[in-house]
N, C-alpha and C positions, 0 to 999 in steps of 0.2 A: 379157280374158274372151271375146274372139272371135278365135280363132287364124286368121291369114290364110295361114300357110305359112312355109317357110324359103326365103329367096331371097338370092343374092349381092348383089342390089340389088332393091328392091321394084319390080315391074312398074308402070309409070305408070298403066295402066288400073285395077289393083287399088287403088293409092293414091288415085286420083280417086274410085272408088266408095266407099271407106272414108271419105274426107273428106266426100263428099256425104251419106252416111248419118249421119255424126256431126253435121253441120250441121243436119240435119233432126230430130234428136232433141229433143223437148221433153217433159220428164217432171218431175213433182213430186219432191222429195227422196225417196230410196229408203233404207230401213233395211237394213243388211247385218249379218247375225249369223253369226259363225263359232263353232261350238260343239263341234268334235271335232278330233282329230288322227288321221291315218292315213297309211299308205304307199300311194301310187298303184301299181297294178300296171304292168308293162311288161316289155320284153324286154332292157332295159339292165342291166348289172351293178349300177349304182347307181340306186336308185329314189327318187323325190321323197317326202320326208316333209312333209305339208302340214297346215295349219290350215284346216279346211273348213266349209262351211255348205250351204244349199240354194239352187238357182237361183231368180231372180226374173224377173218379166215384162218389164222394159225391154230384155232381150237380144233380144226378138222384133223390135225396131226394125231391127236389123242384118239379120236374116233377111228381113224385109219389103222392105228396100231392095235385095235381091239382091246383097249384098256377097259376092264369092267368098271362100271360106274353108274351113277344115277343122274347124269346131266339132264336138266330139264330141256325139253325140245324147244322151248322159247327162252333159252339162256340169255340173261342180261348181265353184262359186265357191271360190277357195282362195288362200292365200298359201303359197308354198314356203318351208319353213324350212331344209331341207338335203337333200342327196343322200347315200344310204347303201346299203351292200350288204344290210343287215338289213331285214326287213319288219316293220312295226309294225301290228298289228291295230287296227281302229277303236276309239277310246276317247273317251268324252265328256269335255269340259273345261268349265270355267266359261265361259259365253258372252262373247265379245268383240263388241261391237256399235258401229256408228257409222252416221251418216247421210251418204250420198253426195249431194252437192249440185251436183257438176260432172261433166262427161263429158270424157274425154281420149283421144286416140289415142296409144299408146305403141309405140315400136319397140324391141324387145329385141334386143340384140346377142348372138347365140348364142355361148356359151362365154366371154363376157367379164363 
């Protein structure tokens, strides 16, 4: 939910800042609701089709901790369903909701 960038290896300082910010997060459980599907725009031939919702307040903890990153100013919580050449306009779906009770740092391996 907070993009730190693409690295061949995560810079030690960036990782340390992210871990420190994560360790300092104390938040009551947060309800997350994803209630639409849409294609994100982009310059790639294949655009992500996502299940999306609205941003919530706990993300501010990472910003307040000065974690380096490239979070988009209009961040949208989402789950990527697939990548496709076709673009799907935003469509409402029956809400999928759950309560987040834990915080985790995840390293995505690009292209894998």
